[in-house]
C-alpha positions as MATLAB code, in Angstrom:
seq = 'XXXXXXXXXXXXXXXXXXXXXXXXXXXXXXXXXXXXXXXXXXXXXXXXXXXXXXXXXXXXXXXXXXXXXXXXXXXXXXXXXXXXXXXXXXXXXXXXXXXXXXXXXXXXXXXXXXXXXXXXXXXXXXXXXXXXXXXXXXXXXXXXXXXXXXXXXXXXXXXXXXXXXXXXXXXXXXXXXXXXXXXXXXXXXXXXXXXXXXXXXXXXXXXXXXXXXXXXXXXXXXXXXXXXXXXXXXXXXXXXXXXXXXXXXXXXXXXXXXXXXXXXXXXXXXXXXXXXXXXXXXXXXXXXXXXXXXXXXXXXXXXXXX';
ca = [
      34.180  -12.275   -1.797;
      31.093  -12.033   -4.023;
      30.480  -15.794   -3.872;
      30.732  -15.716   -0.059;
      28.196  -12.876    0.102;
      25.777  -14.746   -2.176;
      26.084  -17.995   -0.213;
      25.584  -16.146    3.076;
      22.377  -14.474    1.870;
      21.121  -16.999   -0.694;
      17.746  -17.378    1.022;
      17.146  -13.653    0.397;
      17.958  -13.701   -3.320;
      15.202  -12.386   -5.599;
      15.103  -13.161   -9.337;
      14.176   -9.928  -11.101;
      14.167  -11.195  -14.673;
      14.329  -14.678  -16.159;
      12.207  -16.519  -13.603;
      10.604  -18.813  -16.193;
      13.993  -19.647  -17.739;
      15.380  -20.388  -14.273;
      12.571  -22.863  -13.562;
      13.128  -24.502  -16.956;
      16.836  -24.973  -16.242;
      16.092  -26.285  -12.764;
      13.549  -28.790  -14.106;
      15.993  -29.952  -16.762;
      18.799  -30.483  -14.241;
      16.492  -32.328  -11.844;
      15.300  -34.582  -14.639;
      18.873  -35.387  -15.728;
      19.882  -36.181  -12.146;
      16.795  -38.326  -11.585;
      17.504  -40.348  -14.743;
      21.249  -40.387  -14.067;
      21.684  -39.180  -17.634;
      25.346  -39.267  -18.768;
      24.922  -35.800  -20.324;
      24.191  -34.196  -16.945;
      27.822  -33.340  -16.181;
      28.240  -31.704  -19.578;
      25.086  -29.642  -19.013;
      26.170  -28.598  -15.504;
      29.538  -27.394  -16.809;
      27.936  -24.841  -19.111;
      28.230  -21.223  -18.017;
      25.353  -18.847  -17.349;
      25.579  -15.074  -17.651;
      24.041  -13.522  -14.551;
      23.844   -9.914  -13.378;
      23.777   -9.542   -9.603;
      22.721   -6.393   -7.744;
      23.975   -6.002   -4.179;
      23.162   -3.337   -1.618;
      20.003   -1.875   -3.171;
      16.794   -1.300   -1.245;
      13.456   -2.869   -2.098;
      12.319    0.192   -4.020;
      15.462   -0.065   -6.129;
      14.646   -3.720   -6.769;
      11.131   -2.748   -7.882;
      12.543   -0.134  -10.263;
      14.824   -2.718  -11.858;
      12.053   -5.315  -12.096;
       9.804   -2.909  -13.947;
      12.479   -1.619  -16.312;
      13.732   -5.115  -17.108;
      10.206   -6.171  -18.029;
       9.268   -3.051  -20.017;
       9.131   -4.759  -23.410;
       7.304   -7.831  -22.206;
       3.886   -8.744  -20.867;
       4.805   -9.641  -17.294;
       2.785  -10.030  -14.152;
       1.030   -6.889  -12.947;
       3.044   -4.179  -11.211;
       1.061   -4.715   -8.026;
       1.897   -8.421   -8.072;
       5.581   -7.607   -8.489;
       5.361   -5.262   -5.506;
       3.644   -8.026   -3.517;
       6.543  -10.384   -4.265;
       9.170   -7.868   -3.139;
       7.485   -7.140    0.188;
       6.053  -10.619    0.886;
       8.775  -11.383    3.456;
       6.990   -9.013    5.849;
       4.055  -11.446    5.967;
       6.173  -13.941    7.885;
       8.162  -11.508   10.029;
       5.607   -8.776   10.686;
       6.602   -5.190   11.447;
       6.716   -3.892   15.040;
       3.418   -5.334   16.203;
       1.770   -5.132   12.772;
       0.446   -8.339   11.256;
      -0.074   -8.701    7.500;
      -2.573  -11.362    6.458;
      -2.569  -13.162    3.113;
      -5.959  -13.625    1.515;
      -5.294  -17.302    0.817;
      -5.005  -17.923    4.548;
      -8.703  -17.124    4.895;
      -8.175  -14.942    7.977;
      -9.890  -11.588    8.431;
      -8.291   -8.602   10.194;
     -10.220   -8.234   13.445;
      -7.705   -6.677   15.818;
      -5.725   -3.477   15.967;
      -2.551   -3.761   13.903;
      -3.943   -6.446   11.569;
      -4.300   -5.720    7.843;
      -4.818   -7.627    4.639;
      -1.482   -7.658    2.830;
      -3.193   -6.997   -0.501;
      -4.950   -3.884    0.866;
      -1.719   -2.468    2.275;
      -0.002   -3.100   -1.065;
      -2.779   -1.127   -2.786;
      -2.225    1.751   -0.371;
       1.525    1.677   -0.913;
       1.251    1.552   -4.701;
      -1.099    4.538   -4.559;
       1.608    6.320   -2.569;
       4.249    5.461   -5.190;
       2.035    6.540   -8.084;
       0.428    9.529   -6.293;
      -2.960    8.266   -7.470;
      -5.842    6.939   -5.382;
      -6.947    4.641   -8.212;
      -5.273    1.240   -8.190;
      -2.313    1.284  -10.558;
      -1.611   -0.916  -13.509;
       1.635   -1.562  -15.343;
       1.153    1.336  -17.777;
       0.577    3.870  -14.991;
       3.723    3.091  -13.081;
       5.875    2.792  -16.208;
       4.889    6.319  -17.222;
       6.266    7.479  -13.879;
       9.320    5.224  -13.948;
      11.709    8.179  -13.537;
       9.871    9.230  -10.386;
      10.245    5.716   -9.028;
      13.962    5.759   -9.822;
      14.270    9.100   -8.002;
      12.454    7.694   -4.951;
      14.737    4.650   -4.935;
      17.873    6.815   -4.989;
      16.646    9.379   -2.441;
      15.541    6.706    0.029;
      18.588    4.476   -0.130;
      19.148    3.077    3.338;
      15.484    3.385    4.295;
      12.363    1.346    3.580;
       9.444    3.434    2.327;
       7.063    0.504    2.719;
       7.769    0.260    6.449;
       7.488    4.051    6.798;
       4.151    4.047    4.968;
       2.751    1.134    6.966;
       3.971    2.589   10.276;
       2.333    5.929    9.496;
      -0.963    4.334    8.538;
      -0.977    2.003   11.525;
      -0.273    4.977   13.811;
      -3.290    6.761   12.346;
      -5.542    3.707   12.771;
      -4.395    3.213   16.373;
      -5.106    6.863   17.138;
      -8.572    6.696   15.589;
      -9.337    3.450   17.392;
      -8.162    5.025   20.646;
     -10.306    8.144   20.404;
     -13.254    6.376   18.757;
     -13.160    2.938   20.368;
     -16.537    3.430   22.009;
     -18.295    4.177   18.745;
     -20.560    1.588   17.172;
     -22.877    2.320   14.294;
     -26.414    3.077   15.426;
     -28.755    4.410   12.763;
     -31.033    5.833   15.448;
     -28.337    8.425   16.218;
     -28.126    9.665   12.613;
     -29.822   12.793   11.330;
     -30.968   10.937    8.217;
     -31.770    7.387    7.188;
     -29.154    5.537    5.170;
     -29.979    4.181    1.711;
     -28.274    0.866    2.458;
     -25.768   -0.804    4.733;
     -23.237    1.494    6.442;
     -19.644    1.661    5.175;
     -18.605    0.029    8.481;
     -19.998   -0.500   11.959;
     -16.950    0.153   14.160;
     -14.035    2.584   14.073;
     -11.548   -0.190   13.388;
     -13.614   -1.577   10.503;
     -13.797    1.844    8.847;
     -10.034    2.238    8.652;
      -9.258   -1.380    7.802;
     -10.625   -0.945    4.275;
      -8.500   -0.612    1.142;
     -10.370    2.515   -0.020;
      -9.061    4.367    3.022;
      -5.518    3.021    2.603;
      -5.285    4.077   -1.042;
      -6.629    7.524   -0.188;
      -4.053    7.807    2.596;
      -1.206    6.706    0.317;
      -2.026    8.976   -2.618;
      -2.636   11.938   -0.299;
       0.739   11.541    1.429;
       2.462   11.353   -1.946;
       0.786   14.556   -3.135;
       1.530   16.347    0.139;
       5.226   15.487   -0.275;
       5.245   16.560   -3.932;
       3.547   19.857   -3.049;
       5.967   20.572   -0.193;
       3.277   20.447    2.508;
       5.338   17.757    4.269;
       8.906   16.641    3.651;
       8.569   12.912    4.271;
       6.031   10.288    5.325;
       7.134   10.223    8.961;
       6.263   13.935    9.302;
       2.609   13.004    9.806;
       3.358   10.963   12.946;
       3.454   14.018   15.208;
       0.348   15.394   13.499;
      -1.544   12.165   14.114;
      -0.768   12.308   17.834;
      -2.405   15.746   17.965;
      -5.746   14.557   16.586;
      -8.555   15.196   19.025;
     -11.381   12.891   20.035;
     -13.733   15.808   20.615;
     -17.233   15.026   19.277;
     -15.808   11.834   17.780;
     -19.189   10.072   17.657;
     -20.714   12.934   15.652;
     -17.628   12.947   13.409;
     -17.869    9.224   12.647;
     -21.633    9.388   12.132;
     -21.121   12.251    9.677;
     -18.470   10.211    7.877;
     -20.927    7.311    7.468;
     -23.603    9.691    6.127;
     -21.201   11.257    3.612;
     -20.077    7.842    2.387;
     -23.711    6.813    2.002;
     -24.351    9.943   -0.092;
     -21.395    9.029   -2.297;
     -22.812    5.544   -2.816;
     -26.046    7.022   -4.179;
     -24.358    9.007   -6.978;
     -21.176    7.020   -7.632;
     -20.670    5.268  -10.969;
     -17.853    3.193   -9.500;
     -18.379    3.269   -5.761;
     -14.922    2.005   -4.732;
     -13.140    4.609   -6.870;
     -15.368    7.424   -5.582;
     -14.721    6.380   -1.989;
     -10.962    6.406   -2.700;
     -11.282    9.909   -4.126;
     -13.130   11.113   -1.027;
     -10.501    9.705    1.352;
      -7.727   11.175   -0.799;
      -9.223   14.641   -0.272;
      -9.878   13.875    3.400;
      -6.242   13.050    4.203;
      -4.876   15.910    2.111;
      -6.961   18.345    4.150;
      -6.210   16.650    7.452;
      -2.408   16.886    7.115;
      -1.994   20.138    5.161;
      -1.149   23.066    7.447;
      -2.656   25.464    4.891;
      -6.056   23.747    4.707;
      -9.248   24.530    6.605;
      -9.350   20.938    7.820;
      -5.828   20.751    9.254;
      -5.884   18.261   12.163;
      -9.655   18.672   12.420;
     -11.491   15.468   11.544;
     -14.923   17.056   11.191;
     -13.710   19.918    8.998;
     -11.674   17.530    6.855;
     -14.763   15.401    6.194;
     -16.703   18.550    5.260;
     -13.964   19.869    2.945;
     -13.355   16.454    1.372;
     -17.003   16.045    0.511;
     -17.107   19.532   -1.045;
     -14.084   18.689   -3.190;
     -15.625   15.362   -4.134;
     -18.809   17.121   -5.293;
     -16.836   19.644   -7.336;
     -14.828   16.845   -8.941;
     -17.844   14.720   -9.873;
     -20.447   17.363  -10.814;
];
């Protein structure tokens, strides 16, 4: 029964631990076969001890990968997450296209994202931190990851996260599709190049995705929302009223952050973290109000950095 299951799904098998040893064994066997070495049959008869996990979701796989590698110096946690979810690059997700950096393509259309940027957003969701995680960060929260894996058995948090973010981007592109950056319309002159020149370009950046991910995680932890999909109905209620003024204000605020930031990318992530927390928290002054959320997020950013 187990052998039949493995053979049926062998193209979906993922090696969690022992990848280097597996390649070594494979290379040895190939070499023996190529040389028609008489010892090959003896080698092939030797038994291997293998642990096989069946019926666990991708988050459960990630948990096991990280715990199995705790005492070693493995690849980064983000790279391990990339491996687990890389199959979505080929298949896509309901009209969403994920682009690998090595392909040299740039996201230019609605529903297109760099896979690496989405992974950063998702890892920020898992770690509840807008700063990009490293192995130490996620290992300190390994129990939280185990809890997430158990609670979300039968679901795929990555798909839920990506669907929620894509829904937000589509909504913003819908209500702000006519906006293009024009410095002549601003109340003040920028100190450099704008953060982005179109609505789509604003929300296709990793700083926004990590802020979105960490904010959703905190909102769930604080009980403001129960699950990621709760924001879908909220997103549909966002208004396009004064959207050009809203987006121009956003560009000005991000320019102000650039002037004072020690690490500009991290400061931008912090700002967007506060922005999304205000936007989707029913108790906040910025709830479902884009302009107010920008105002409140910038105030919180100033308090945090001053």
